[in-house]
C-alpha positions in Angstrom: 104.2 94.8 95.7 100.9 93.9 94.2 99.3 96.0 91.5 95.6 96.5 91.4 94.2 97.7 88.0 91.3 100.1 87.9 89.5 101.7 85.0 88.7 105.0 86.7 90.9 108.0 87.7 90.9 107.0 91.3 89.4 104.4 93.8 88.4 105.1 97.4 90.6 103.4 100.0 87.8 101.3 101.4 86.9 100.1 97.9 90.6 99.2 97.2 90.8 97.1 100.3 87.8 95.2 99.3 88.9 94.8 95.6 92.3 93.5 96.8 90.5 90.9 99.1 92.1 92.3 102.2 88.7 92.8 103.7 85.3 91.4 103.0 83.2 94.3 104.2 83.4 98.1 104.4 83.1 97.8 108.2 86.3 95.7 108.2 88.1 98.4 106.2 86.8 101.0 108.7 88.3 99.1 111.6 91.7 98.7 110.0 91.8 102.4 109.2 90.6 103.5 112.7 93.2 101.2 114.3 96.0 102.9 112.3 96.9 99.8 110.4 96.7 101.4 106.9 99.2 103.8 105.4 99.0 105.6 102.1 102.3 106.8 100.7 103.9 106.3 104.1 101.4 108.2 106.1 98.7 106.7 108.3 95.3 106.9 106.6 92.5 108.5 108.6 89.6 108.3 106.1 87.9 105.4 104.3 87.0 107.6 101.4 90.6 108.8 100.6 91.1 108.8 96.9 93.8 106.4 95.8 95.3 107.3 92.4 97.7 105.6 90.0 101.1 105.2 91.6 100.0 105.6 95.2 101.3 102.9 97.6 99.0 101.4 100.2 100.4 99.5 103.1 98.3 97.3 105.4 99.8 95.6 108.4 100.4 91.9 107.7 99.6 92.2 103.9 101.6 92.8 100.7 101.9 96.4 99.7 99.5 97.6 97.0 99.8 100.1 94.2 97.2 101.2 91.7 97.5 101.2 87.9 94.9 102.8 85.6 94.0 100.3 82.9 93.0 102.1 79.7 91.8 105.6 79.1 89.9 107.6 81.7 
């Protein structure tokens, strides 16, 4: 599992996928999500703007699972 560090309370799913270099553009993230290839905490994600918080687990088909850690104080 790969940990992505952020400095805010949450990150939107689409932004996380870009930050983790899984996609290059928001439109690529949109297609992964629309195709049901992304899960958050074991459930298929349906919205690009879903808030991902510390400890959430994001699974993308064909990629290493991701988790988020807040770095520092919010």
